[in-house]
C-alpha positions in Angstrom: 36.7 20.8 -7.7 35.9 21.0 -3.6 32.7 22.6 -2.0 30.4 22.2 0.7 29.0 18.4 1.8 26.0 16.8 2.5 24.8 14.2 4.3 21.1 13.5 4.2 18.5 13.4 6.8 20.2 12.4 9.9 19.7 14.3 13.1 22.2 13.6 15.2 25.0 12.2 16.0 25.7 10.3 19.4 28.8 9.9 20.8 29.8 7.4 23.9 33.4 7.9 25.5 35.1 5.2 27.2 38.2 4.4 28.9 39.9 3.5 31.8 39.1 5.3 35.4 41.2 8.7 35.6 42.4 9.2 31.8 40.4 11.7 31.6 37.1 11.4 29.5 34.9 13.8 32.0 37.3 16.3 31.8 37.4 16.0 28.1 33.8 16.4 27.5 33.3 19.1 30.5 35.9 21.1 28.3 34.4 20.5 25.1 31.2 21.9 26.4 32.4 24.8 28.6 35.3 25.5 26.6 37.1 26.1 29.4 39.1 24.2 31.5 37.2 22.5 34.7 38.0 22.8 38.3 36.1 19.5 39.4 33.8 17.3 37.6 31.8 14.1 39.0 32.7 10.5 38.3 29.8 10.6 35.2 28.8 14.0 33.5 25.2 13.3 32.2 24.4 13.2 28.3 26.1 16.7 27.2 24.8 18.2 23.9 26.8 20.2 22.0 25.6 23.2 19.8 24.2 22.4 16.3 26.1 24.8 14.6 29.3 23.8 16.1 30.7 22.0 13.0 30.2 22.8 9.5 27.5 19.8 8.6 25.5 21.5 11.3 24.4 18.2 13.3 23.6 18.0 16.9 25.8 15.8 18.6 25.3 14.1 22.0 28.2 13.3 24.3 27.8 10.0 26.5 30.0 10.0 29.5 30.5 6.1 30.2 31.6 4.7 33.9 34.8 2.9 34.2 33.6 0.5 36.7 32.4 -3.4 36.5 29.6 -2.8 38.7 28.0 -0.5 36.0 29.3 -2.5 33.0 25.5 -3.0 31.9 24.6 0.4 31.1 27.6 1.4 29.4 27.4 -1.8 27.1 24.3 -0.5 26.6 25.5 3.0 25.8 28.1 1.4 23.5 25.4 -0.4 21.2 23.4 2.7 20.3 26.2 5.2 20.1 26.8 6.2 16.1 30.6 6.6 17.2 33.0 5.8 20.3 36.0 7.6 21.6 38.6 5.1 23.6 40.7 7.4 26.0 43.8 6.7 27.1 46.1 9.3 29.5 49.3 10.3 27.7 51.3 10.4 30.9 50.3 6.9 32.2 51.5 4.5 28.9 49.8 1.7 30.4 46.5 3.5 29.8 47.7 3.1 26.4 48.4 -0.5 26.0 44.8 -1.3 28.0 43.4 -0.2 24.7 44.5 -3.2 23.1 44.3 -5.7 25.7 41.0 -4.6 27.0 39.0 -1.7 25.4 39.0 -2.8 21.4 38.3 -6.5 22.3 35.8 -5.5 24.7 34.0 -3.1 21.8 34.3 -6.1 19.0 32.9 -8.6 21.7 30.0 -6.4 21.8 29.7 -6.1 18.2 29.6 -2.5 17.9 29.7 -0.8 14.8 30.6 2.1 15.4 33.6 3.7 13.8 36.3 4.9 16.6 38.4 7.5 17.8 41.5 6.7 19.6 42.6 9.9 22.3 45.2 10.5 24.1 44.4 12.9 26.8 46.6 15.1 29.3 49.1 15.7 26.5 50.3 18.4 28.7 51.5 16.0 31.4 53.3 13.8 29.2 57.1 13.5 30.0 59.2 15.6 26.9 62.0 12.7 27.4 58.9 10.2 26.5 57.9 11.6 23.6 56.9 9.6 20.9 55.3 10.5 17.2 51.3 9.4 17.4 51.7 7.6 13.9 54.7 4.9 15.4 52.7 4.6 18.6 49.5 3.8 16.7 50.1 2.4 13.7 50.0 -1.1 14.7 46.9 -0.7 16.6 45.0 0.6 13.6 46.3 -2.3 11.5 45.4 -4.9 14.2 41.4 -3.2 14.9 40.2 -2.1 11.4 37.6 0.0 13.3 40.1 2.9 14.3 39.4 5.3 12.2 41.8 8.2 13.3 43.6 8.5 16.8 45.0 12.4 17.9 46.2 13.7 21.1 44.8 16.5 23.6 44.9 18.7 26.3 41.8 19.6 28.1 43.5 22.0 30.0 45.1 23.9 27.5 42.2 22.8 25.1 44.9 22.0 22.2 42.9 20.0 19.4 39.7 19.1 22.1 37.3 20.4 19.3 39.5 18.2 16.8 38.4 15.1 18.9 34.4 15.4 18.7 35.0 17.0 14.8 36.6 13.3 13.7 34.3 11.2 15.7 31.3 13.0 14.0 32.7 13.3 10.7 33.4 9.4 10.7 29.8 9.1 11.1 28.5 11.7 8.6 31.5 10.5 6.0 32.4 7.2 6.6 35.6 5.8 5.0 35.0 2.5 5.5 32.3 2.0 2.9 34.3 3.6 0.0 38.1 2.4 0.6 39.7 -1.5 2.0 42.7 -1.0 3.6 43.9 -4.5 3.1 43.9 -3.8 -0.4 44.9 -0.4 -0.5 42.1 0.1 -3.2 38.2 1.8 -3.3 35.8 -1.1 -2.7 34.1 -2.3 -5.3 30.7 -0.9 -4.5 32.8 2.4 -4.7 34.1 1.9 -8.0 30.4 0.6 -9.4 29.1 4.1 -7.9 32.1 6.0 -9.3 31.5 4.7 -12.3 27.4 5.2 -13.2 27.9 9.2 -12.0 30.7 8.5 -14.4 28.2 7.6 -17.4 25.2 10.0 -16.1 27.7 12.9 -16.6 28.9 11.4 -19.7 25.8 13.4 -21.8 27.4 12.6 -25.2 28.8 9.4 -24.2 32.2 9.6 -25.6 33.6 7.8 -22.6 35.2 10.8 -21.3 33.8 14.1 -19.5 34.4 17.1 -21.7 35.5 20.6 -20.2 32.0 21.2 -20.4 30.5 18.4 -18.4 33.5 18.2 -16.0 31.2 21.9 -15.5 28.1 20.7 -14.9 29.3 18.2 -12.6 30.8 20.6 -10.7 28.0 22.6 -10.4 25.6 19.9 -9.9 27.4 18.4 -6.8 28.7 21.7 -5.2 26.9 24.6 -6.9 29.5 26.3 -8.3 31.0 26.0 -11.9 35.0 25.6 -12.1 36.7 27.9 -14.4 39.1 27.1 -17.1 42.3 27.2 -15.7 40.9 25.2 -12.6 40.0 22.6 -15.3 43.2 22.5 -17.2 44.8 22.1 -13.6 42.9 19.0 -13.0 43.1 17.2 -15.9 47.3 18.5 -16.0 47.6 16.9 -12.5 45.4 13.3 -13.8 47.9 13.4 -17.1 51.1 13.7 -14.5 50.0 10.7 -12.6 47.3 8.9 -14.4 48.2 9.0 -18.2 45.7 6.8 -18.9 42.8 9.3 -17.1 42.9 12.2 -20.0 42.1 11.5 -23.5 41.9 13.9 -26.2 38.1 14.0 -25.4 38.5 14.8 -21.7 39.0 13.1 -18.3 38.7 9.3 -19.1 36.7 7.1 -16.0 40.5 6.2 -14.2 41.3 10.0 -14.3 37.6 10.7 -12.9 38.5 8.1 -10.0 41.9 9.5 -9.4 40.6 12.9 -8.3 38.3 11.1 -5.7 41.4 9.2 -4.3 43.0 12.8 -4.1 40.1 13.5 -1.7 40.4 10.5 -0.1 44.4 10.9 0.6 43.4 14.6 1.7 41.0 13.5 4.3 38.4 15.7 2.3 35.3 12.7 2.7 33.0 15.2 3.5 33.8 16.3 -0.4 33.6 12.6 -1.9 30.5 12.0 -0.2 28.7 15.4 -1.5 29.3 13.8 -4.6 27.6 10.4 -3.7 24.5 11.7 -2.2 23.9 14.1 -4.8 23.7 11.2 -7.3 21.2 9.6 -4.2 23.6 7.2 -2.7 23.6 6.2 1.4 25.5 5.3 3.5 25.7 1.8 2.1 26.5 2.7 -1.6 23.0 2.1 -2.5 20.2 4.2 -3.8 18.2 6.2 -0.7 14.3 5.2 -0.5 13.4 9.0 -1.7 15.2 8.0 -5.0 13.3 5.3 -5.4 9.5 5.9 -5.5 7.7 2.5 -5.3 4.1 2.4 -5.4 2.8 1.6 -2.3 0.4 -2.0 -2.0 -3.1 -1.0 -0.2 -4.0 -4.6 0.1 -2.2 -8.2 0.4 -3.4 -9.1 -2.9 -1.9 -6.2 -5.0 1.1 -6.7 -7.0 3.6 -4.5 -8.7 4.4 -5.2 -12.8 6.8 -3.6 -14.8 5.1 -0.4 -17.1 5.3 -0.8 -20.8 7.8 2.6 -20.5 9.7 0.1 -18.5 9.3 -2.8 -20.8 10.6 -0.8 -23.6 13.7 0.3 -22.1 14.7 -3.2 -20.7 14.3 -4.0 -25.1 16.5 -1.0 -25.6 19.0 -2.3 -23.2 19.0 -5.6 -24.4 19.5 -4.6 -28.1 22.5 -2.2 -27.2 24.5 -5.0 -25.1 23.2 -7.7 -27.3 26.3 -6.5 -30.0 26.9 -9.7 -31.8 23.4 -9.7 -32.5 23.2 -13.7 -31.8 19.6 -12.7 -29.8 21.4 -13.6 -25.8 23.4 -11.9 -23.4 26.4 -13.7 -22.6 27.2 -13.6 -18.3 29.8 -11.3 -19.4 27.4 -8.9 -21.2 25.0 -9.1 -18.2 28.2 -8.3 -15.6 28.7 -5.3 -18.0 25.3 -4.2 -17.6 25.0 -4.3 -13.9 28.6 -2.8 -13.7 26.8 0.1 -12.6 25.0 -1.3 -9.3 26.5 -2.2 -6.3 26.4 -6.0 -7.1 25.0 -8.2 -9.8 21.0 -8.4 -8.6 20.9 -12.3 -10.1 23.9 -14.0 -8.9 22.0 -15.2 -5.9 19.0 -16.6 -5.2 16.0 -16.4 -5.8 17.0 -15.2 -9.4 19.8 -17.1 -9.9 18.9 -20.1 -12.4 15.0 -19.1 -12.7 15.1 -17.7 -16.2 15.8 -19.3 -19.6 19.1 -19.6 -20.6 20.8 -21.0 -24.0 23.0 -24.7 -23.8 26.0 -21.9 -23.7 24.3 -20.1 -20.4 23.3 -17.3 -22.4 20.2 -15.5 -21.6 17.4 -14.6 -24.2 15.3 -11.9 -24.1 12.4 -13.8 -23.0 14.9 -14.9 -20.1 16.0 -11.5 -19.5 12.4 -9.5 -19.7 11.1 -12.8 -17.1 13.9 -12.2 -14.5 13.0 -8.4 -14.4 9.3 -9.4 -13.7 10.6 -12.1 -11.2 12.5 -9.4 -9.3 9.5 -6.6 -9.5 7.3 -9.0 -8.3 9.2 -10.2 -5.2 11.3 -7.0 -4.7 9.7 -3.8 -6.2 12.0 -1.3 -4.5 15.3 -3.8 -5.4 14.0 -3.6 -9.3 13.3 -0.1 -9.2 17.2 0.8 -8.1 18.3 -1.2 -10.5 16.2 -0.1 -13.2 18.5 3.5 -12.4 21.3 1.5 -11.7 21.4 0.2 -15.2 20.1 4.0 -16.7 16.5 4.3 -16.9 16.1 7.9 -16.8 12.4 8.5 -17.2 11.0 9.5 -14.2 11.1 6.7 -11.8 7.2 6.6 -10.7 6.8 5.8 -14.2 8.7 2.4 -14.3 6.4 0.1 -11.6 2.7 0.0 -11.7 0.2 -1.4 -9.1 -2.2 -4.1 -10.1 -5.9 -4.6 -9.0 -6.8 -6.7 -5.8 -7.3 -10.2 -7.4 -10.8 -10.2 -5.0 -12.1 -7.3 -7.3 -10.5 -9.2 -10.0 -12.5 -12.6 -9.4 -15.8 -10.5 -9.2 -15.5 -8.5 -12.4 -14.2 -12.7 -13.8 -11.7 -10.9 -15.4 -7.7 -9.6 -14.6 -5.7 -7.0 -16.5 -2.1 -8.6 -14.9 0.8 -9.5 -17.2 2.3 -11.3 -14.4 0.9 -14.4 -12.9 2.7 -15.9 -9.6 1.3 -20.1 -9.4 2.4 -22.1 -6.6 3.2 -25.8 -7.3 2.4 -27.8 -4.2 3.1 -31.6 -4.3 4.6 -34.2 -2.2 8.5 -35.3 -2.9 9.1 -36.6 -5.6 6.0 -36.0 -7.6 7.3 -34.0 -10.5 7.5 -30.5 -9.4 10.9 -29.3 -10.2 11.1 -30.8 -13.6 7.4 -28.6 -13.8 9.9 -25.6 -13.2 12.6 -27.0 -15.3 10.3 -27.5 -18.4 9.2 -24.1 -18.3 12.8 -22.9 -18.6 13.2 -25.3 -21.7 16.0 -27.4 -19.9 16.8 -31.3 -20.6 14.6 -33.7 -17.8 17.0 -35.5 -15.4 16.2 -38.2 -13.6 18.5 -37.5 -10.8 16.5 -36.5 -7.9 17.5 -33.2 -5.2 14.6 -32.9 -3.2 13.4 -29.3 -3.2 14.4 -27.8 0.8 13.3 -24.1 0.1 11.6 -22.5 -2.5 12.3 -22.4 -5.5 11.1 -20.2 -8.8 11.1 -20.6 -12.6 10.1 -17.4 -14.7 9.5 -17.2 -18.5 6.9 -15.8 -21.0 4.0 -17.8 -22.3 2.8 -17.2 -25.6 -0.9 -17.4 -25.8 -3.6 -17.8 -28.9 -3.5 -15.0 -30.7 -0.3 -13.8 -29.9 -0.7 -12.6 -26.3 2.4 -13.1 -24.5 1.9 -13.2 -20.4 4.8 -13.9 -18.0 4.3 -17.0 -15.9 5.8 -17.5 -12.3 6.1 -20.9 -10.9 7.1 -20.6 -7.3 7.7 -24.8 -5.7 6.6 -25.3 -2.4 8.4 -28.0 -0.5 6.0 -30.3 0.9 8.1 -29.9 4.4 7.3 -26.2 3.7 4.1 -26.0 3.8 2.9 -26.1 7.0 4.9 -22.9 7.3 3.3 -21.3 4.5 -0.2 -21.6 5.3 1.0 -20.5 8.8 0.9 -17.1 7.3 -2.6 -15.5 6.9 -1.8 -14.0 3.5 0.0 -16.6 2.0 -2.8 -17.0 -0.9 -2.7 -13.1 -1.5 -0.1 -13.1 -3.8 -1.0 -16.4 -5.7 -2.8 -16.3 -8.9 -3.3 -20.2 -9.5 -2.6 -23.4 -7.5 -1.4 -26.6 -9.1 -1.2 -29.5 -7.5 1.2 -32.5 -8.9 1.3 -36.0 -8.1 3.2 -38.8 -9.4 0.1 -40.6 -11.6 1.7 -43.8 -11.0 1.9 -43.2 -7.4 -1.1 -44.0 -4.8 1.1 -42.0 -1.7 1.6 -39.5 -3.8 -2.1 -38.5 -5.3 -3.7 -39.4 -1.6 -0.9 -36.4 -0.4 -1.3 -33.9 -3.0 -5.1 -34.5 -2.3 -4.4 -33.5 1.3 -2.3 -30.7 0.2 -5.0 -29.2 -1.7 -7.9 -30.0 0.9 -5.3 -27.9 3.3 -5.0 -25.0 0.4 -8.4 -24.4 -0.2 -9.6 -24.8 3.6 -7.0 -21.6 4.0 -8.5 -19.9 1.2 -12.2 -20.1 2.6 -10.9 -19.3 5.6 -8.9 -16.1 4.9 -11.0 -15.0 1.6 -7.9 -15.4 -0.8 -9.8 -18.7 -2.9 -7.8 -19.3 -6.1 -8.3 -21.3 -8.8 -6.6 -24.8 -8.2 -5.4 -27.2 -11.6 -4.4 -31.0 -10.9 -0.9 -32.3 -12.6 -0.7 -36.0 -13.0 3.0 -36.4 -13.7 5.3 -39.0 -15.3 2.6 -39.9 -17.7 4.8 -42.1 -19.2 4.8 -44.5 -15.9 1.6 -47.0 -15.4 -0.8 -45.4 -14.1 -2.5 -45.2 -10.7 -6.6 -44.2 -11.9 -8.3 -45.4 -8.6 -10.3 -43.1 -6.8 -9.0 -40.0 -8.2 -11.9 -39.0 -10.5 -14.9 -39.6 -7.9 -12.1 -37.4 -5.7 -12.1 -35.0 -8.6 -15.7 -34.9 -8.8 -16.0 -34.0 -4.9 -14.1 -30.8 -5.0 -15.6 -29.3 -7.9 -12.7 -29.5 -9.6 -11.2 -30.0 -13.4 -9.5 -33.3 -14.5 -5.8 -33.8 -14.0 -3.7 -32.6 -16.7 -1.8 -35.6 -17.5 2.1 -34.5 -18.2 5.5 -36.6 -18.9 8.3 -34.3 -18.8 10.2 -37.1 -19.9 8.8 -37.5 -22.9 8.3 -34.2 -23.8 4.7 -34.0 -23.2 3.5 -31.1 -21.3 -0.1 -31.2 -22.7 0.3 -27.4 -22.7 0.2 -27.3 -19.2 1.5 -23.7 -19.2 -1.0 -22.0 -21.1 -3.6 -24.1 -19.3 -1.8 -22.3 -15.8 -2.3 -19.1 -17.9 -6.2 -19.6 -18.8 -7.3 -20.0 -15.3 -5.7 -16.9 -14.1 -6.8 -15.4 -17.0 -10.5 -16.2 -15.3 -10.2 -15.9 -11.5 -13.2 -16.9 -10.9 -13.2 -20.5 -12.1 -11.5 -23.8 -11.1 -12.3 -22.5 -7.8 -12.9 -25.8 -5.9 -14.8 -26.4 -2.4 -14.5 -28.4 0.6 -17.5 -30.2 2.2 -17.6 -27.7 4.5 -17.8 -24.9 2.5 -20.6 -26.3 0.5 -22.8 -27.2 3.3 -22.3 -23.6 5.0 -23.5 -22.2 1.3 -26.3 -25.0 1.0 -27.3 -23.7 4.9 -26.5 -20.2 3.5 -29.2 -20.8 0.5 -31.9 -22.9 2.8 -31.3 -20.0 4.8 -32.5 -17.2 2.6 -35.0 -19.2 0.8 -36.8 -19.4 4.3 -36.3 -15.3 5.0 -38.1 -15.2 1.5 -40.9 -17.6 2.4 -41.4 -15.8 5.4 -40.7 -12.5 3.8 -44.2 -13.7 1.4 -46.1 -15.1 4.0 -45.7 -12.0 5.6 -46.7 -9.1 2.9 -49.7 -12.0 2.4 -50.8 -11.7 6.0 -50.4 -7.7 5.8 -52.4 -7.8 2.7 -55.0 -9.8 4.1 -55.5 -7.5 7.1 -55.8 -4.6 5.2 -58.5 -6.3 2.7 -60.0 -7.0 5.8 -59.9 -3.8 7.2 -61.3 -2.7 4.5 -64.1 -4.6 4.0 -65.2 -4.4 7.5 -65.1 -0.4 7.1 -67.1 -0.5 3.5 -69.4 -2.7 5.6 -70.0 -0.1 8.8 -70.2 2.4 6.3 -73.3 1.1 4.1 -74.7 0.4 7.6 
């Protein structure tokens, strides 16, 4: 199961060569470029470009010679930071230069935070005293354990050209076909991402979904990856090898997943990382073991006030996935079932913010269908490429371009006085301890808690809201911390993604109301200046406490906004607030308040408009009068 590998679209490999002075850096480069031992070389060679067809991958290599002196350390460091790989040299006939690798050079690379793979090279092999010969493995094993960035060690001789080409082949290979993403040397096992990628590939190749690759499926895998099939005898030989070493790797149906991973482990043990990567890249993976961008045709926004949603085809697929995973038919997914869903993805996308705890869960911590779909809607709104990638990871077999759709601009929705969106994002503003978090928790069906924890970063809550007539929309609430409002408004397009803004205040607290009104005026003013005007609602929270009614109604009238919606999450009285928020989003031209400055500007514009009309009418009357006067004059002259 071998073949020519693929390395993606890399344009070239840049290899920096460093080491103590006199260890043979420049001579090594010159010998490689000329395929001969040079009589003399300058202290530092200019960048040397090797032919692109020198190695099988046909990727151009540029060799960068570096100075060893402290005076030119800055220039050397800059080269190291942009290098794709680093060759560190020592002289085989000078043991002190080898000691300097661990006491200076490799430590210096770590200090500079160089992430490139390192190849340790012993030069002047022909000059080493034969009485001091030791095996390279015993010489370098401790060094490789201490510095994990070392991918290989090799000795060479520029004078005899012995293993000179191998030096730069290993360096190029470490860049194009890296071992690090595949194997964890501390655990002596595949990395978790590598196992997940192999599992996805295995599932995709298991056409009959019986948990094993039969001979036909193995042959299709071989043809897809390497453009050549397997003979029946080769298939039998592979399965026999697997069964001998991993008994559970083969069953009566074919090669199981443990057997599939064992075959790829053989590639690593034999140093055939290019074969391993040929498989991964054929299935769309980059060097981070994530799907490449060219595998993810995400629709591109043409304006900031557009958003991305799942198509009905993608939602139907997710409904089917939910039913498939819900093996106990309890209409919810256990954490283990969600983990199983994403065991073919690089990691579970919902374990961290902003997705963790952003969807509805049962008392047992299980996620129901509405919570499941809302979580996907939230991920699609916030990070469309990430959402599409995870759809593909979990087995979406349709055209990826048909999974996401671009919505119409919100400004167009306001002009047309309607929207076709199915997902609405609502920004939740308010003072500290006003009841913002309680509003989010109630949307997720969580019980009220009197324990107050200040919100320091944006928090999300997403759930399905069923409207009158049975129509369902997904509502996403984004809580904006009071201390984060100024930072938010410093972004001119911050309201572009907002369908509705709600302003929560503690109905028993005068300061809370004044703060919310202040925030409302700031947001409204920002919308007027940027053109992203949004419907706004007031929410009077904690309605179970003694209200503070003074000046509220008058302020509401001044802003031209509807009366506050009174809620008490403690007593379970939400006043149908989520339906009202969705209703405001569905009518994007209504519930848009105006500041006094905007009203005066509109009045002045109207006055100017009326003045222009009067002036135009007056001008028309004047012109008509002149024409009539001229006509009478002509008629009079003609009669005379």
